[in-house]
C-alpha positions as CSV (number, residue, x, y, z in Angstrom):
1,X,103.9,196.2,144.7
2,X,105.6,193.8,146.9
3,X,101.7,191.9,147.2
4,X,102.3,191.7,143.2
5,X,105.3,190.1,143.3
6,X,105.0,187.6,146.3
7,X,101.4,186.6,144.8
8,X,103.0,186.2,141.2
9,X,106.5,183.9,143.0
10,X,103.5,181.9,144.2
11,X,101.7,181.2,141.4
12,X,104.8,180.0,139.9
13,X,105.9,178.0,142.2
14,X,103.0,176.0,141.4
15,X,104.0,175.4,138.0
16,X,105.9,172.2,138.5
17,X,102.8,170.6,140.1
18,X,100.2,171.7,137.2
19,X,103.2,169.9,135.2
20,X,102.7,166.2,137.3
21,X,99.4,166.6,137.5
22,X,99.0,166.9,133.6
23,X,101.1,164.1,133.0
24,X,98.9,162.3,135.7
25,X,96.0,163.2,133.5
26,X,97.1,162.2,130.2
27,X,98.3,159.0,132.3
28,X,94.9,158.0,132.9
29,X,93.5,158.6,129.8
30,X,96.0,156.2,128.3
31,X,94.7,153.7,130.9
32,X,91.4,154.5,130.1
33,X,92.4,153.8,126.2
34,X,94.0,150.5,126.9
35,X,91.8,149.0,129.4
36,X,88.9,149.4,126.8
37,X,90.0,148.0,123.7
38,X,86.6,147.6,121.9
39,X,86.3,151.0,122.6
40,X,88.1,153.1,120.2
41,X,88.0,157.3,121.2
42,X,89.2,158.8,118.6
43,X,86.8,157.0,116.4
44,X,83.4,157.7,118.1
45,X,84.2,160.9,118.9
46,X,84.6,162.2,115.5
47,X,83.8,159.5,112.3
48,X,81.0,158.2,114.4
49,X,79.5,161.2,116.1
50,X,78.8,159.2,118.9
51,X,77.2,162.0,121.6
52,X,76.7,158.9,124.3
53,X,80.6,158.3,123.9
54,X,80.8,161.9,124.1
55,X,79.5,161.8,127.6
56,X,80.9,159.0,128.8
57,X,84.0,160.4,127.9
58,X,83.6,163.6,129.7
59,X,81.9,162.2,132.8
60,X,85.5,159.9,133.0
61,X,88.2,162.2,132.3
62,X,86.1,165.0,135.0
63,X,86.3,162.4,137.4
64,X,89.7,162.2,136.7
65,X,90.3,165.6,137.4
66,X,88.6,166.0,140.2
67,X,90.1,163.0,141.7
68,X,93.6,164.4,140.7
69,X,92.9,168.1,142.4
70,X,92.3,166.1,145.5
71,X,95.8,165.1,145.7
72,X,96.3,168.7,146.0
73,X,94.7,169.6,149.4
74,X,98.2,167.8,151.1
75,X,100.9,169.8,149.7
76,X,103.3,171.1,152.6
77,X,106.9,173.3,152.3
78,X,108.6,170.3,150.8
79,X,109.2,170.6,147.0
80,X,110.2,166.6,146.9
81,X,107.9,165.4,149.4
82,X,105.3,167.4,147.7
83,X,106.2,165.4,144.3
84,X,106.6,162.0,146.0
85,X,103.2,162.8,147.6
86,X,101.3,163.8,144.5
87,X,102.8,160.9,142.5
88,X,102.0,158.6,144.6
89,X,98.4,160.0,145.1
90,X,98.0,160.5,141.4
91,X,98.7,156.9,140.5
92,X,96.2,155.6,143.3
93,X,93.7,158.3,142.2
94,X,94.4,156.7,138.8
95,X,94.1,153.1,139.4
96,X,91.1,153.6,141.9
97,X,89.1,155.2,138.8
98,X,89.1,152.3,136.8
99,X,88.2,149.9,139.5
100,X,85.7,152.2,139.8
101,X,84.1,152.4,136.3
102,X,84.5,148.6,136.6
103,X,82.6,148.0,139.8
104,X,79.9,150.0,138.9
105,X,79.1,148.4,135.8
106,X,78.9,145.4,137.4
107,X,77.4,146.3,140.9
108,X,75.5,149.6,140.1
109,X,74.7,149.3,136.5
110,X,74.6,145.5,136.2
111,X,73.2,144.5,132.8
112,X,73.9,147.7,131.1
113,X,77.5,146.8,128.7
114,X,79.1,149.6,128.2
115,X,80.8,148.9,125.2
116,X,77.0,147.7,124.0
117,X,75.2,150.2,125.2
118,X,77.7,153.3,124.3
119,X,79.0,152.3,121.2
120,X,76.5,150.1,119.3
121,X,73.2,151.3,121.1
122,X,74.4,155.0,121.1
123,X,72.2,155.0,124.2
124,X,72.1,158.6,125.7
125,X,70.4,157.6,128.8
126,X,73.3,154.8,130.0
127,X,75.8,157.9,129.0
128,X,73.9,160.0,131.7
129,X,73.8,157.6,134.5
130,X,77.7,156.8,133.6
131,X,79.0,160.0,133.4
132,X,77.6,160.9,136.7
133,X,78.9,157.6,138.1
134,X,82.3,158.4,136.8
135,X,82.2,162.0,138.4
136,X,80.6,160.6,141.7
137,X,83.5,158.3,142.2
138,X,86.0,161.5,141.0
139,X,84.7,163.0,143.8
140,X,84.8,160.2,146.2
141,X,88.4,160.0,145.3
142,X,89.4,163.1,145.4
143,X,87.5,163.2,149.0
144,X,89.9,160.1,150.5
145,X,92.9,161.7,149.0
146,X,92.6,164.7,151.6
147,X,93.1,162.2,154.4
148,X,95.9,162.8,156.8
149,X,98.4,159.8,157.0
150,X,101.1,159.5,159.2
151,X,103.0,157.8,156.8
152,X,102.7,156.5,153.0
153,X,102.5,153.1,154.1
154,X,99.3,154.0,156.4
155,X,98.3,156.5,153.4
156,X,98.2,153.8,150.4
157,X,96.2,151.5,153.1
158,X,94.0,154.6,154.2
159,X,93.2,155.0,150.6
160,X,92.0,151.5,149.5
161,X,89.7,151.9,153.4
162,X,88.0,155.1,153.1
163,X,87.6,154.0,149.1
164,X,85.8,150.5,149.9
165,X,83.3,152.3,152.2
166,X,82.6,155.2,149.7
167,X,81.6,152.6,147.0
168,X,79.8,150.7,149.8
169,X,77.9,154.3,150.8
170,X,77.3,154.8,147.2
171,X,75.8,151.6,146.4
172,X,73.5,152.1,149.6
173,X,72.5,155.7,148.0
174,X,71.7,154.1,144.6
175,X,69.5,151.6,145.8
176,X,67.6,154.4,148.0
177,X,67.5,156.7,144.6
178,X,65.7,153.8,142.6
179,X,62.9,153.0,145.5
180,X,62.4,156.8,145.6
181,X,62.2,157.3,142.1
182,X,60.5,154.0,141.3
183,X,63.6,153.4,139.1
184,X,63.5,150.5,137.0
185,X,67.2,150.6,135.5
186,X,67.3,148.0,132.5
187,X,64.0,149.1,131.4
188,X,64.4,152.9,132.0
189,X,67.8,153.0,131.1
190,X,68.4,149.9,128.5
191,X,64.7,149.1,126.4
192,X,63.8,152.6,126.5
193,X,66.5,154.4,126.2
194,X,65.0,157.3,128.7
195,X,67.4,160.4,128.1
196,X,65.3,162.1,131.1
197,X,65.8,158.9,133.6
198,X,69.8,158.6,132.4
199,X,70.1,162.1,133.2
200,X,68.3,161.9,136.4
201,X,70.2,159.3,138.0
202,X,73.2,161.0,136.6
203,X,72.3,163.9,138.7
204,X,71.9,162.1,141.6
205,X,75.0,160.1,141.7
206,X,77.1,163.3,141.5
207,X,75.0,164.8,144.5
208,X,76.1,161.8,146.4
209,X,79.4,161.9,145.0
210,X,79.5,165.7,146.6
211,X,77.8,163.8,150.0
212,X,80.5,161.2,150.3
213,X,83.3,163.5,149.7
214,X,82.6,166.1,152.4
215,X,82.3,162.4,154.7
216,X,85.6,161.4,153.9
217,X,87.5,164.2,153.2
218,X,90.0,164.7,156.3
219,X,90.2,161.7,157.5
220,X,93.1,160.3,159.3
221,X,93.9,156.6,160.1
222,X,92.1,156.1,163.3
223,X,89.7,153.7,160.7
224,X,87.0,152.7,163.5
225,X,86.4,156.4,164.9
226,X,86.8,157.9,161.1
227,X,84.7,155.4,159.3
228,X,81.8,156.2,162.4
229,X,81.9,160.1,161.2
230,X,82.0,159.2,157.6
231,X,79.2,157.1,158.3
232,X,76.7,159.5,160.5
233,X,77.7,162.6,157.4
234,X,76.9,160.5,154.7
235,X,73.7,159.1,156.3
236,X,72.2,162.6,156.8
237,X,73.4,164.0,153.4
238,X,71.5,160.2,151.7
239,X,68.8,161.2,153.9
240,X,68.5,164.8,152.6
241,X,68.6,163.8,148.9
242,X,66.1,161.2,149.6
243,X,63.9,164.6,150.3
244,X,65.3,166.3,147.1
245,X,63.0,164.5,144.9
246,X,60.2,165.8,146.9
247,X,61.6,169.0,147.3
248,X,61.8,169.7,144.0
249,X,59.1,169.1,143.0
250,X,57.2,171.4,145.4
251,X,60.1,174.1,145.0
252,X,60.9,174.1,140.9
253,X,57.7,171.8,139.4
254,X,54.7,172.5,141.8
255,X,52.0,171.9,138.9
256,X,53.4,169.1,137.6
257,X,54.0,165.3,138.6
258,X,57.9,164.8,138.7
259,X,58.1,161.1,138.7
260,X,55.6,160.6,135.8
261,X,57.4,163.6,133.7
262,X,60.7,161.7,134.3
263,X,60.0,158.1,133.9
264,X,56.8,158.2,131.8
265,X,57.0,160.7,129.4
266,X,60.6,161.0,129.0
267,X,60.9,164.5,129.5
268,X,64.4,165.6,129.3
269,X,63.7,169.0,130.5
270,X,62.5,167.5,134.0
271,X,65.0,164.7,134.0
272,X,67.4,168.1,134.4
273,X,65.7,169.8,136.6
274,X,65.6,166.7,139.3
275,X,69.4,166.5,138.6
276,X,69.6,169.7,139.2
277,X,67.6,169.4,143.0
278,X,69.9,166.6,143.8
279,X,72.9,168.6,143.6
280,X,71.4,171.7,144.6
281,X,70.7,170.2,148.0
282,X,74.3,168.1,147.9
283,X,76.4,171.5,147.3
284,X,74.3,173.2,150.0
285,X,75.1,170.4,152.6
286,X,78.6,169.8,151.8
287,X,79.3,173.2,152.2
288,X,77.4,173.4,156.2
289,X,79.6,169.9,156.7
290,X,82.9,171.4,155.9
291,X,82.0,174.8,157.9
292,X,81.2,172.6,160.6
293,X,83.9,169.6,160.4
294,X,86.7,171.3,158.6
């Protein structure tokens, strides 16, 4: 009975934090609406029945939820300090999610304008890729929020530096993917609207986000040393992801040419299997990193 009462008291104690997180979550949705004035989410989701926007919207909101969840890793005994830290980290997460979206559109998926590909073209291939990218950024921001800083001022500096490092690592991962998958961005996602290729790319983005979250989580204010550790963890993880495509073809689709099924034939089932291979490898690697590095 004592254990039940103490557990119930602990659960009730998280209610204020949960409500604060919900407020931040809806604030993040408001920022999304205000920063995408050409996209009316209610109209796209209901009267236009736009599945491409639905996929993109889910990717953004999932990424935002993941980013906000990362802020809970630093809760301490002081309620007031926790609420201040949650507010600071939460607002930073909202801003960084929107910056990540804009940066991804320009650097990682150039030529695929959101308002054109998602609302006008209803392009599911671009939507899958963008959704995976946004979820990956949520994971990266969650890892950044799990760092350890000596003061609020240093915390903001650390968040900015590690987020920028995460973007650089993610861009490097994406360039590697385009080589190993023999992927032509504008042709596969834009002209051909190859949903299988988009799903595979989105899965790769999520896998890279899992690796980068593990690499950045727990980083402190010693930026030089921490960035070297993150680089080592990320490089090993990205090497495994590069091998994941071959491992997936060998283990899950041994009688088929996975690259041909995804890129040439647009086989959505094969695209899902390709995405699964990347995410499975990343989940296992990230769990091993956490168990060894803490």
